N, C-alpha and C positions, 0 to 999 in steps of 0.2 A: 704333728703334735710335738711339743717340746716338754721336757721334764727336767727337774733338778733332783739329783740323787746324791746321797752321801751319808756319812755316819752322824752328821750333826744337825739334821733338820734342813729345811729348805723353804723356799717361797718362790713367787713369780717375779721375774724381772720386769722392769717398767714396760707396761703395755704388752707383755708377752705372757700368756697362760703357761704355767709350769706345774709339774708334779714333783713332789718331794717325798722322800721316804727312805728307809733302809730295807734290809732284807726282810724285816718282820712286817713290813707294810703291805697290806693287801687292799687293793682298791675295791670299793663297794659297787661302783658303777663306772660307766665310761665318762661321766661328766664330773662327778665329785667323789671324794673319798676322804677318810680321816685316818689318823694314825693313833694307835693305842699308847703312843709315847707319853710319858708323864712330863710334868713341868720341871722335873729335876734334870732333864736333858737339855742342853743349850749348845750353842755354837762354839763356846769357848772350851770344848772338851778336846780340842786339837784335831778333830776330823775335818777333812776338806769337803767342799761342795763342788759338784760338777754339773754342768748343764748338758742335758741329753736331748737331742732333737729326733723325734720319731715321726714316721709317716704311717698313718692308718689307711690301709688299702681297702678297696671295695670288697675284696674277698675275705675281710676280717683278719688279714695278716698284718704284722707290724714290721716295719723296716727301720733300722737304726741309721740315721743320716750322719750324726756327728756327736762328738763328746768334747766339751771344752770346760775350762774353769768357770764357775758361776760367780757373779759379783754379789758378795754377801750383803752389802748395804742395800742394793736394789732388791734383792730377794726379801729382805726383811720388810721393806716398805710395802711390797706387794702382799706379804703375809699379814701385815698389820691392817691392810685395807679390807681383809675378808671379814664379813660380819660374823659375829659369834665367836671370834677368837678370844682366847684367854691368855694368861701369862705363859702358857706352854707354847711350844713351837709346833703348831699343827702342820701336818702334811696336807697340802692342797694339790689336787690333781685337776688340770684343765686340758682339754683336748683342743689343739689348734685346728683351724679350718683349712690348712694348707695341704694339698696333695703333693706328691713328689714333684719337685721342680725339674726342669730340663737341665742338662749339663750347662754349667756356666751361670745359672740363675739360682743356685742353692745358697748355702750358708756362705758367710764371708770368708775371706782368705785366712783369718786367724783360727778357724776351726780345724781340729785334727780329725781327719777322716778315719773311720773304722770300717771293718768289713760288715757287710749287711748281715743282720741276724734276724731270721724269720721265726715267727711263732704262729701256729695255726689257730690260736684262740686267744682272746684278750684276757681270759681268767688266768693265764700262765705268766702274768706280769710279775708274780712273786719270784718265780725262777729267774726271770730276766733281771730283776733288781739285784738278786744275789750275784749274778754274773757281772753286774756293773761294779761290784766291790773291787774286782781286779783292775779296773781302770782308774780308781781313785788315786793311786800312786803317781799317775802321770799328770795330775792336775797341779797347777802352780800353788805355792804357798799364799794363803790369803793374809794380808797385813793385819797386825794387831789392832791398828786404828780402825779398820773396817769392821773387825769382829766386835770391838767395843760399841761402835755405832749401831751395829746390828742388834746387840743386846739392849741398848737404850731404846731403840725404836720399838722393840717388842714390849718392853716394860710400859712405854707410853701407850701403846695400843691396848695392852691389858687393862690399864687404868681407865682408858677412855670408853671401852666397850663393856657392856654387861655380860655375865656368863651365858654361854649358850644353853638353851633349853631343849629338851628332847622334842623332836618333831611332833610326836603324838600329843604332847601336853598342851601346846598352844598353836593356833594357826600361824602361818608365816607372816612376818611383819611386812610393812610397805616396801622397805628397802630390799628385803629378801625376794619379794615378788618382782621388783624391778630388775634385780640381778638375774633372777630366773628368766625373765622375759628377754633380757639382753643376751643371755646365753643361748636361748632358743633362736633369737634373731641371728646370732652369729653362725649357728649351724645352718640356718636357711640361706645365709648370704655367703656360703662357701665359694671361694673364688676358683673358677676353673682355670688355673694357671697352666694352660697348655704351652707347648713350645712357642706358638705364635704369640700368645698373650705375654709370655715372659720376654720374648724379643721386643715387643712393644714397650714393656715395662723398662727394659734396660735403656731405652732411649729417653726415659723420663727422669726427672730429678737430677739432671746433670749440673754439677757445681762449676765444672770447667768444661767448655765445649771442645770437641775434637776427638779423634781416634787415638789409639795407643801411640802410634808414631808421633802424632802431633803433641800428645801429652809428654812424651820423652823430650821432644824439642822444647816444649814449654818449661819443663823442669830445668833445662840448661839456662833458659832465660831467667827463671826464678832464682837460680843460684847467683847469676850475675847481679840481679837486683838485691839479693841478700848481701853480697859483698859490698855493694854500693851504699846500702842503707843501714847496715848493722853497725853498732858501736860496741867495741870490745867483744865482738863475736856474738852479740845478742841483738835480736830484732824486736823492736817495740810493737805494741798492739796498734798504735797509730800508723805505723809504716807497713803493717801487714797487707792492707788492701793494695797498695802500690806494688808491693813485692810480688803478689800473685796475679797482678793484672786486673784488679777489680776496682779501679779508682772511680769508675762511673757509678758504682753501687757501693760506696764506702761503708755506709751504715750496715748493709747486709753482710759485707765481708767481716766487719768487726764483730758482729753477732755470731757469725760462723766461728771466728777465732775464740770467742768466749765459750761457745758450746763445746768445741773440741778440747779446750783446756779444762773445762769443767768435767768432761768425761775422764780425763787423765788425772783428776784431782790436783791440778796445777793452780796455784794461787798467784803466781807472778804474772806481770804484764809484759814479760820479755821471754823470748824463746831462742834457743841456739839452733845451729844448722841441723843437728840430728832430729830435734823436735819438729823443726819445720818440714824435714823430709817425711816424718811420720804423719804429720798433718796433711801434707800434700798427697801422700799415698791414700789417705782416707777419703779426701774429697775427689780424687780421680779414680776411685775404685769402680770397677765395672759391675759390681754386684748391686742389684737393685735393692736387696734387703739392707745392705750396708748404708746405701744412700738414704733409704727411707728412714732408717733409725737415726741417722744424723739430722734429717729434717725434723723428725719427731722431737728429738732432743732440743733442737733450736726453739721449738714452740713450748716444750715442757721445761720452763725455766727452773722450777723447783725440783726437777728430777724425781717426781713421785709416780711416774708412769701414767699420769692422767693429764689431759689438756682441758683447762677450764675456758669459759667464755672470754674472760679477760685476757688469757694468753692467746686465744685465737684472734682477738681484736688487735693485740700488739703485733702479731706476725702479719696481719693484713696491712696494717699501717707501714710496717717495714717493707713489705713487698711493693706496696703502692709507691713508696718513696724511691725504691730502687728502679722502678719503671716509669717514674715521672707522671704518675696518675694522681694529681692533686685532688680531683673530685672523689675518687675512690677512697682516698684517705679520710675525707670528711665524713663518709658514710660507713666507716669501718665498724662502728658499733652495731649498726643495723644489719650488716652482712655477717658479723660474728654471730648475732642472734639467729640468723637464717641457717647457718651451718650447724649450730647446736640444735636447732629445731629438727633438722633433717637427720643428724647422726645420733641424737640423744632423745628419742621419743619417750624413753622411760623416765626422763626427768631426773637422772642421777646427778646432773650438773657437771659431767665430764665425759670425754671421749677417750678411746684407747687407740693403740697403734693399728689394730686390725681394721678399725672403722676408718681411719685416715687412709689406709691402704685401699679399702673398698672404694672410697670416694675418688681416689686417684686413678685406679685402674678401670673403674666403671663409669668414669665421667661421660664417656661417649653415649651411654644409655640415656643421659639427660639431654643430649644435644639432638633435638628433633627439629631444629630450625637451621636454615641455610646449609643443608647437607651438601656434601661434595657430589659432583656429577656421577651418576651411576651409568654403567654400560655393561653389556654382556660380552662374553668372550666371542660370541658369534658376530656381533656387530663390530668388535675390534678386528677380527680376522677378515671380515668383509671390507672394512674401511682401509686397513693397512695392506691392501693387496699390492701396493707399490713397493713393498719391502722385499719382494722376490728377487732372487739373484739376477743381476743384469750384467751384460758385457760392458766393458769400458766405453765402447762406441755408443751403445744404447743409453748408458748413463749420461754421457755428454750430450747426446741429442735430446734427452728428456730435460736436462737442465736448461739447454738452450731454448727449447719450446716453452717451458714454464717462464723463463725470463722474458721472452718475446710476448707471451700472453699477458704478463704483468705490466710490461713497459712499452707496449707498441704505440700507445698514444704519444708518449714522450719522445720515443725514438723517431717517429715520422715527422713530428714538428721540428725537432732538433736537426734532423737530416735536411728538411726543406730549408730551414733558416741558414744552416751552414752552406748548403748548395747555392742559395741566393747570394750570400756574402762572397763565396768563392767566384761566382759568375761575375758579380760587379767588379771585384778586384781584378780579375783577369781581363775583363773588358777595358777598364781604364789603363791597366798595365800595357796592354797591346796598343791601345790608342796613343799613349805618350811614347811608347817605344818607336812608333812610326813617325813621330814629329821631330822637327829640327831641334827642339830644346833638349832632346836626348843626347845629342852630340856635345852639348855644353855641360849638362848636369848629370848625365849618365843614368844608371839605375836608381839613383837617389830619388829623382823626380817621379819615376814610374811607381816606385813603392809608396811614396808619399801620396800621390794622387789615387792609387788603388785603395790605400787605407782611408783616405778622405771619403771615398764613395761608400765604403762600409760604415763609416761614422754617420753619414747622412741617414742611412737605413736604420741603424741602431738607435740614433737619437729620436727617430720617429717611433720605432717599435717599443721603446722602453716606457712610453706613456700608456700603452694599451693594457698591460697587466694590472695597472692601478686604476683603471676606469671601472670602479666597483659596481656601479649601477648597471652598466652594460653587461658585465660578466654575470651578475646576478640574474639578469633577464635571459642571457644565453644559456644559463644552466638548465632552464626549463624548456629549452628547444632541442631539436634533434642534433644540434651542433655539439651537445654534451657527449654524444656517443663517440665522437672522433677527436675532440679537443680536451686536453687535460687541464680543465679549469682549476682543479685543486692545486696545481703547481704554478699558479700565476705569480706568486711572490718569488718562487725559486727561478722562474724564467726571467723575472725582472732583475734579479741578482746576476744571472748568467749574462744577460745583455750588458749589464754594467761592467762586468769583467771584460767583455769583448770591446767595450768602449775604451777601457783603460789600455788595452793592447793597441787599439787603433790610434789613440792619442799619442802613445809612445812612438809608433811607426811614423805617423804623419808629422807631428811636431819635431820629433828627433831627427828625421831625415831633412826636414826643412832647415832647422837651426844648425845642425852639425855637418850637413853635406851639401844641400842645394845652394844655400846662401854663400858659403865659402867658395864653391866652384864658380858661381856667377861672378863674384867679385874678382877672382883670380883669372877669369877668362880674358883672352886677348880682345882688342878692339874689333878685329875682323869677325871673331865668333860672336861678339856681343851685338854687332850691328843689326842682325835680323830680329833681335829681341827688344829693340828700342821702342817699338809700338806698345810693349807690355810694361817696361820698367822706366821709360823716359829716355831723353836724348843722351843724358850723361849716365854713366854707370853708377848705380847707387852704392853707398857704403853699407857695411853690416848694420850699423846703428840706425841708418835711414830705413832699412828694410824692417827692423824690429819696431821702430817707432811709427811706422805707417798704420793705416786703419786695419789692414789685414793682420799685422803683427800684434797691435794692441788688443784687438778683440780676441785673437788667439790666446794671448797670455792671460787675459781676464777669464776666459773659459777654463783654461788649465788650472788656474789658482782656485776658482770656485769649485771645480770638480774635485780637486785634491782635498779641499776642506770637507765637502759633503761626503765623499767616499770614505775618508778617514774616520769621521764621526759616526758613520753608519756601520762601521765594523763592530763585531760582537764585543770586543774589549772596551770600546768607548760607550757603546749604546747601553750595555749592562753594567757600566761603572766598574769593570774589572780592573781598569787602570786607575791607580790612586795617585792623584796629582795634588800638590800643595795649593793652598788658597792663594790667590783667587782663581787659579787655573782649574780647580775642581769643577767649575761651572761648564767646562768643556766636555764633561762626561755625563752620561745619563740620557734619558729619553728626550728631555727638553732640548738638549744640544743637538741630538739627531733630528728632531722635528723642525727646529728653526733653520738648521743648516741645509736641510733638504729644500727649503724654499728659495735657496740660491739658484734653483733651476730656472727661475724667472729671468734672472740676469744672464744665465747661460744661453737660454733660447733667444733672447733679444740679441746677444752678441753673435750667436750662430747665424741668425738671419743676415745681420750686417756683414759678417765675415763671408758668407756665401755670395753676397752681392758684389763684393770687392775682390773676387778671386784673381789670383795671378794667372796669366796665360789664357784667359777666356774673355772675349770682348762681346759676343752676342748674348743678349739677355735670356733668350730661350734655352741657352746651354748652361745657364746657372740654375741648376735644378734643386738647390737646397730647399726652397720654399715649396716645391712640388712634393717632396718627401714629407714635409712637416704639416702641410695644410690640413689634411684629414685628422691625424692623431691629435694635433694641438687643438683643433676646433672641437673634437669630441671631448677632450679633457676639460677645456674651458666651459663647454656646455654642462658637463657633469658638475663642475664646481659651482656654476651658477644655479643649477637645479638644487644642489645641496644647500646653498645659501638661503634660497627662498623657502625650501621645504622645511628647514630647521626652524624658521620663524613661525611656521604654522604648526609645528610639533612641540610647542611649549606645553609641558605636562604639569600636572598637579601631584605633589608628593602625598601619598596616602599613608605610608608607614616607613619608619627608619629603625634599624637595629644595628648595634655594634657588637660583634661576637669576638671571642678569644681568637688570637692569631692575627689581630689587626685586620679584620674583615668587616666591611660596611655593606649592609644590605639595604637597597632602596626599592621600595614598591611604589609605583606611580600609576596615574591614570593612563588608560590606553586610548590614543586618538582613534576616532571612528574609521579613518582611512588607513590606519597602520595595520597591514596584514603581513604575517610572517610565518615561517615554518620552524619547527623545532630544530635546533642546531645552528640557527643563524645568529648573527650578532648585530649590534647597532653602535653608532658613535654617540658619545655623550659630551656635552659641554656645560660647564658651570661658570657663568660670568663672574661670580664672586671669587673664583679661583684664578681664572684667566679668560679674557674675552676672545682669545684666538685659538686656544688648544682644544682639539677634539680627540678623544681617546676611545678605542673600541672595547666593548664588553659583550660577552655572550649573554643571550637572553635566557634566563632560567625559568621563566613562566611558560606554560604550555599555550599553544595557539587558542585553545578553547577557554582560557581564563579571561576574565574581564579586566585584567590589570597587566602591567608589565613589571618585571622585577629583574634586577641585576645584582651580582655579588662582586664587590670591589675589594681586592686585597692591597694593602699598602706596600708598594714596591718602589716608589720613587717620590720625587718632589710633589708632583701634581696630585697623586693619590693620597699622599700624606696631608696635604692642605685640604683636599676634599673631605677627608675624614674629620679634620679639625673643625671646619665650618658647620658640618652636620652634627658633630658632637655637642656643639654649643646649644643646639635646640633639643637635645635629648635629656632624659632623666633616667634614674635607676628603675628597673622593671618592677612592676607590682603584680600581685596575685599569681605568683609563681611562673610568670612568663620568662622565656629564655632570653639570653643576651646580657651583655654588661650594661648597655644603655639602650633605651627604646624611646620612640615617639610616634604619634599618629596624628590624625586630623584633629583630635581633641586637645592636642598640646597647645598651650597658650603662646609659645614662642613661634616666630615666623621661620619657615624653611627657606633656604636659599633657592633661587630660581634655577631650573634645570632645562636644557634643550637637548633634544635627541634627533638623530638622523639615521635613516635606514628603512628597512632592514637590508643586510648584505649577506650574500651567500657564503657558505663554508662547506667543507667536505661532509660534515655530519648531517647536513640537511637531506642528503640522499639516502638516509638509512632505510627507508621503506622499500627499496628495491632488493633487499637481501632477505634470505630465508631466516637467518639467525644473526643476532648482533652480539659482538664481544666489545664492550665499552670499557676502556681503561683510562682512569683519570688520576693524575698525580697532583695532590694538593688542591689548589684552586682550579686546576684543570678539569675538575668534575662538573663545572658549571654547564657546559653545553649538553651533557648527558642527562642531567636532571630534567631538563625540558623534554628530552627524547623519551625518557622513561614515563613521564606523566602523559605525554601525548600517545605513547604506545598503548598504555593501559586504557586510556580514554577511547582510543579508536577501536580496540578489541571489544570493549563493553558496548560501544555504540553499534558495532557490527552484530553482536549477539542480540541486542535489543531490536535491531531492524529485522533480523531473521525471525525472531519471535513474533513481531508485529506482522511481518509478511505472511507467516504461517497462519496466523489468525485471520488475516484478510483474504488470503488465497489458500484455502485448505488443499493439501496434496490429493492427487487422484489416487483412489484406492481400488482394490479389486471389487469392492461392493458396487462401484459405479460401472454400469455396463457401457454407457456411452457418455460423451462429453459434448455439450453444445459449443458452437464456434466462439461465442462471446467469452465463455469461461476459459476455453483454450487460449484465446488471445490474451486474456488477462493474466493467465499463469505464465505464458512464455515471455510476456513483457514485464514480469515481476522484477522490480529494482533489486539489484544485488550490490553489495558493498564488498569489493575485493581488497584484501589486505594481506600482502605477501608474508610479512614477518610473523613468525610463530613463537619465537623465544628470544630472550635477551639475557645476557650475563654481564653484570656490572661489577667491576673491580675498582675500588677507590683506595688509593694508597696515600697515607698522610703521616706526618711525624708528631702531631700534637693531638691530645685527647680533645681539647676544646674545639677542634675543627669539625667534629661531628655535630656540633650545635648549628652549623651553617644550614644544613638541610635536614635537620631532625624531624620537623613536622612533615616535610614532603616524603621522606623515606618511610615514615610510619603510615602515611596515607597510602602510598603505593603498596606496602606490605598488607594493608587491610583490604584494599580493593582487589588485589591479585589472588582471587580464590582458586584459580586454575594453575597456579605456580608457573606462570608464563615468564616471569622475571625472577632471576636469581641474583641476589645482591650480596656482595662480600666487602666488608670493610677490613683494611689492613693498617695496623698501627705499628710503625717501625720503631717507635721509642721503647716498646715493650720487648723484652727478650723472647726469643722464639719459644714456641711450645715445646716443652721437654726440659727447659732450663729451670733449675730449682728456684730462681728468683721470680719466675712467673708461674710456678706450679700451682700455688694456692689461688692465684687470680684465675687460672684456667678452670680449676675445680669450681670456684665460686661463680664464674661466668656461666658454666653449664647448668649449675644448680639453680641460679636465680632465674634464668630464662625458662627452665622447666616449671618453676613455681609461679613466676610472675609474668613471663612472656616478654621480658625486657633484658637487653644486653647491659651488663654492668659498666662496660667501658664507653659505649656510644650513647647509651640511654635510649636506644631505638629497638625495634623488633628485629633488626638485622645483626647477625653475628659478627663480631670483630675478631679477626685473626691477628696473630702476632708476627712481627718481623716482615720480611719482604716476600711477596708471592713467588712461587716457582712457575713462571709463565710457560715453560716448556711442558710442564705437567698439565697446566690449564688448557693449552691448545690441544694436547693429546686427548684429554677427556672430552673436550667439545667436539673434536673430530670423530671420536669413537661413538659419541651419542647421536651425531647428526651426519651419517654417511651420505654422500652425493649432494650435500647441501652447499649453498653459496653463502659464505659467512663474511660479513663485513666487520673488520677489526678497526675500531676507531680509537685513536689515542690523542689525548690533549694533556700537555705538560711540558716539563723540561726536556731538552733534546737527548738527555742521557739514556732514556729508556726507549726512545723511538727506534734506534738502530737495532737493538736487541729484538724488538717485536717484529720489525721488518724482516730480519734474517730468519726468525722462527717461522713466519708465514711462508717465506720462500722455501724453507726446508720442508715443511709439512705439505706444501703443494706438490712436492716431488715424491712424497711417500704414501699419500692416502688419496681416497676418492673425494674428500671434502676440498672445496676451493676456498682459500682465504684471500681476501683483498684488504690490503692495509692502507689506512688513511691517517694522516697526522695533522695536528695543529700545535703550533708552539706559541707560547706567550712570553 
């Protein structure tokens, strides 16, 4: 409870109920009271006002929390707003709904603390108010300007409002009834601000993020910015956001500047260092009450202690602008009305501080959707059994065992491959070590020939990981239990690195060692080598210009181009080259340069048939290494060519969404069968008759159409979007998307060819008990299909169980015997086994418009998922994290709107949107605690930046708990 006491009248501060009076004032009740003071007493009699904060305990005792000078102008406005007030300065007493706060969450730092004074009954307030007289001398002098404004405000209120009538003469008016209803609601909505609640509150409404130490360091940086930006020792309002580090939310920072200057009665748009320090101390204050008051004052532009609907709309637009939520800004009026409807049911047209506080601290009561994972302490203790103290040797053995368990497929394949290479190298090394040529060329020839043998092997193996049809088929066989098909591209890159090493050893030793030694050898030493190099000793140029040398140089040059343009810097256009050399970067350069392999393999075959030092044809083994892999790869490309011609599809629907995303929905060929998580290649002849690009299939296998989502990331996708945009029109009838088209569109769609489907790590999701799906931006595409397929499979399984129960009723105790026919029918009852029981989907994106991509699908999943099998979480990183003052109102509005309408205000779906980046360590901890002894598949699709973190976390938790995490990743 707060009260204002003094010899000159009082009133309530903005948004805060206060009690005013002198020693002669006796309250009539705990809620309201009046003073017998006449109108001849005013605030200009020289007496000061003080604000007293009281706590009303449950045992009816009163505790004095603080005494501070009261703002006279604010008190007057609150007094003028009381119905029935006259020209006099009535004393109004209102009791706050705040229990005693915990240490650190009480009044702001400006309040002077007093010893606690207890009274055993509320009727002894008279004695208490007399004791307050002694504290008046400690209050600061109130300025003459504020006193005059206080008097003028009282006079206007007296003219505006009719004289109060005795309660018994007339029934209460409508506004009096509304005020009484609000007072009653305030008492019912008393906040239980326990220590834990206060600690959560302290985390809210932060204007500057960070702890005290970080705040001190930040103040040093602010001072540096002040020295750099200030002119003549004064900082302008326009430079204030940059000075405090809020340039990304400049409008919000300037509004904060105006609010704090308005509270200090400053009219200037410039501040000095001392004023900046005071402002900084206010916005970094750890007191929740202080921060709440600042936020309230930001909304309350006219400082009358009331927030109107127009002011709520304005702060919503400001928060939306600071968080880059353009769509929320457009609906600010609608959401302002929603807040007023919730907080102002009495229809007074305004809300007060306590109501804003209620909405902020109790927002979680509205959030009954997409709740965090729940787990019991018992499950936690059971699952985290691995946290027991272990000896260093046991820890090391545990880590080694988990590492081997996670990587045994990769390790045995790599070990076998390295062993074969080592064997071939040693075999050729020993073979040439024992030949005469060794006495002429030395170890140069043994190393060159050993490296050449490994090159034959690797040039054959490098084709196998890119035989996609074969790998897709092998994924469904028992070979998948022993071979790491998910790492096919990584193995392809590893072999390429081994080829680079082999080329350096082979070509380097020939050009820099073998040839010079041969040329410099004596005639006697050269004589036994005439059968290989000719009757006359060749020159260096003759050796290089021969068939062997020319084909070798051609292969080295082609490989150098292909390997360079396949690196991440060139393929992702991270290297910026001037025109026209910029064409050497991007996916197109990677794609076309990789087709130089045709020239490489032709040269390799010729090179292998013209080997030095080998005369017998059956000893020239290059063609033997290459026959099967090259034949398999050529067969795959031939199959792909003819299959793509039969897979010409018809475009059913086209939509272009924010974020440069093109959605294509097409007819499904009768023979096109796929699994969720797989992908297919797409070609558009209108863009390029040669290029094929892979895209995840976002439709479920049970759908009668195919769909893909294409984000503009390069030249080809940019041109694809352009040719389909030409056939689209603005959406009608409230449909989503920037542009749309369907079969009824008059314009003709470009032709599209597809090839696939091809396997991916995500297609094996059904072998896990629980799924954790993490998509970054457009990386959510393979998981949308999985979620749809998961919910469809579970529904079908339940339907089959129900139908089976109706067809084959269970045997009950009422049946004494069962005939053989019934027994056989029951035991042969078809059962659908589906291992996966739960799925958790985390989608992280930077743009609000991204949620339009899968809006309809996510709503459909949320509607069908009646058993809460799938838990979906959207994360928008452009919005400041929950607890930041810039996103506080959005968080309140988000919870409120979903409770009222079932729709998230950010995504427009039934799925809750969180702000900032998810804490994946906490996510995995909760999943592990909820599902002990489960096998959890963690699937990630997106940029590589997050893959390493998730992989490390899975490895860490595998060593701590009974839950087994298996990590799979896809990069785009």
